[in-house]
N, C-alpha and C positions, 0 to 999 in steps of 0.2 A: 477277502480283500476287494474293496470296491472303491472306484473313484466316480464322482458324479460332477460333470461339468454343466454349468448353467449360466444364464445371463445374456445369451445371444438374442438377436432380434433384428428387426428392420430399422435402420437409422439413416438419416440423410447425410450426405457428405458434409464433413465438418463437425459432425456430432460425436458423441462419446458413448461408450459402453463399459461396464465393469463385468468381467467374466469371473465366475467363481468355480473353484475345484474343491469339492468336499470329499473327505475320505471316510469310509466306514470299514471297521474291522481291523484297522491298523492305525498307527500314529504317523502323521505326515512329518512330524518333527525330525525324525531320523533320516529322512530321505530328501535328496535333491529332487525338485519338481520342475518340469518343463511344460511349456505350451507349444503345441505344433498346430499347423493349419494345412488344410488341403482344399484347393479350389478345383472346380470341375475341369477335368482334362489336364491337371497339373500334378506334379509330384508333391508329396508332403514336405513341408519345410519347417524348420525350427523357428520359433518366434522369440522365445525368451526362456530363461531358466533362472532358478534361484537355488543356491546351495543350502544344505541343511545346517551346517555349523555356523559359519560366519555370515551367512545370508548374502554372499556375493552374488551379484546379478549379471547376466549377459543378455544382449539384445541383438536381433538380426538388424542389419543396416536398414532394411525396409521399414522398420518400426521405431528405430532409435530416435529418441526425442519426442515420441508420441505415445509410447507405452511405458507403463510402470508395473513391475511384478512385485508382489509382496506376499508375506505369509503371516497368518495369525495361528500360531500353534495351539493356543487355548481353544480356538474354534475348529482346529484341525482342518483348516481351509487355506488355500492359496488363491490369490486374486491376480487378475490381469486387467489393469485399467488402460483402456485404449481411447485416446483423444484424437481430434482432427482426423476422423476416419475418412478413408478414401475408397472409391469403388473397388480398387485393386485389393482392398482388405477383405473383400467378400470371400468367405470360405467357411468350411466347418472347422471349428477350433476344438482341439483335443488337449487334455492335460494328461501327463504321464509321470509316474514316480520311478525313480531310479532304484534298481535292486542293490541292496547293500552288498550282496554276495558277488554279483557278476558285473555290476556297473552298468548293465544295460537298462534301458527304460522298459521295465518288464510289466508294469501295471498301467492300464489305460482306462480312461473314462470313455463314455459313449459319444462324446462330441456335442457341440452346440453350434447352431447355424448363425453366422453373422452375415447380414446382407446390407450393403451400403449402396443406397440408390435414392435418387430424387423422384 
């Protein structure tokens, strides 16, 4: 079971990025998937999540209106489109899959760095 997050980089304020979370060894289709982020010196925070069945989505207030989470089960990948990026969005972004058994986010990717700076 492996998750691979990618798509981070250096972007100017107001720019956009699309983060990808690809799974290997299991199907994402049966799992709710979430994106988290952690900035230096700060606690990890939830950014967005998408449910497995009805694809219901939720967003943190800090990204609402600027982020869109989506899933492509055929590609076994979940995406996080981030627009109008701000310096405070700078963080390492992680994707995680919810365990069907426990409901915890039990499977984590390695993280991708997003830096928003001029």
